[in-house]
N, C-alpha and C positions, 0 to 999 in steps of 0.2 A: 504494500500500500504506500502511496505517496501523498504528501500534503505540502502545499506552499501557502504561506500566509504572511501578510505584512503587519509588523508591529510598530512600536514607537521608534523615534529617532531614525527614520528611513531605513530600518532593518527589515529584511525579508528572511523568513525562516523556512528552511527546507527540511523535510523529514521523510524517512522511508527510503524507497528505491526510485531514483529518477532514471528511467530507461525510455526507449523510443515510444512506448505506449503511453507514457505519462507526460511527454513533452507538451501536448496541448494544454494540460492542466497547469504545468509550470509556466508556459507562455502567457496564459490568461492572467497570471499574477505578475510575472516579470515585465510584461509589456506596459504595465501601469506605472513602472518606475520612471519618474520624470526629473529627479534631482540626483545629486551624488548620493550613493547608497552603499549599504553593507549587506552582504548575503551571508547568513549564518548557517554553517553546515553541521552544527553540533549533533543533530539528530538524523543526518543523512547517512545511510548505510552503504549506498552504491550510486554511482553515476556512470551512464554509458556515454559513448561518443555522441549520441544524439542529444543528450542532456548537456554535454560540454558545448556542443554546437549552439544550443539555445543561449547559454551563458556568453559565448563569444558574440552572438548577435546583440545581446544587451550591452556588452562592453563597447562594441563598435558604435551603437546608437548613442550611448552616453558620451563616449569620447568625441564623436562628431559634434556634440553640443558643448564640448569643453567641460564635461562633468566626469566624475570618477566613480569607480566601482571597486570595492574591497571585499575579499572573501575571507571569512574568519572561521575558526574552530573546525578545520578540516581534520578528519581522522588520518592516521598515518597512511593507511591504504589509499585514500583519495588523494592525499598530498603526494604520494609516490606516483600515482597515475598522472597528475598534473606535471610533476617533475620529468617523468619519462617522455612525455609529449612536448616538453619544453615550454609548457604553458605557465610555469612558475616565473618565466621571464616576461610573460604577456600580462598576467593578472597581478594585482597587488594582493598578496596572501599573507595573512598574519596567523 
């Protein structure tokens, strides 16, 4: 199961498994981000390449507007996936 919700301070929370079948649900929330924002991965167990693609689309859209996107609380596994793909050089990750 996957859930995306927006909380306080422009933080979006992702939980569960973000795979290709859940990208439309993620996009419905992520496309509403219109300011510099933080995405919290604390409860995210898995992310597929389709999920990463959606995050890249958000990053590009915000960057084109001069805004920023920060990813926080990535598990070791998800952090490793971003590192192997070189995306730790593309995203701001804390």
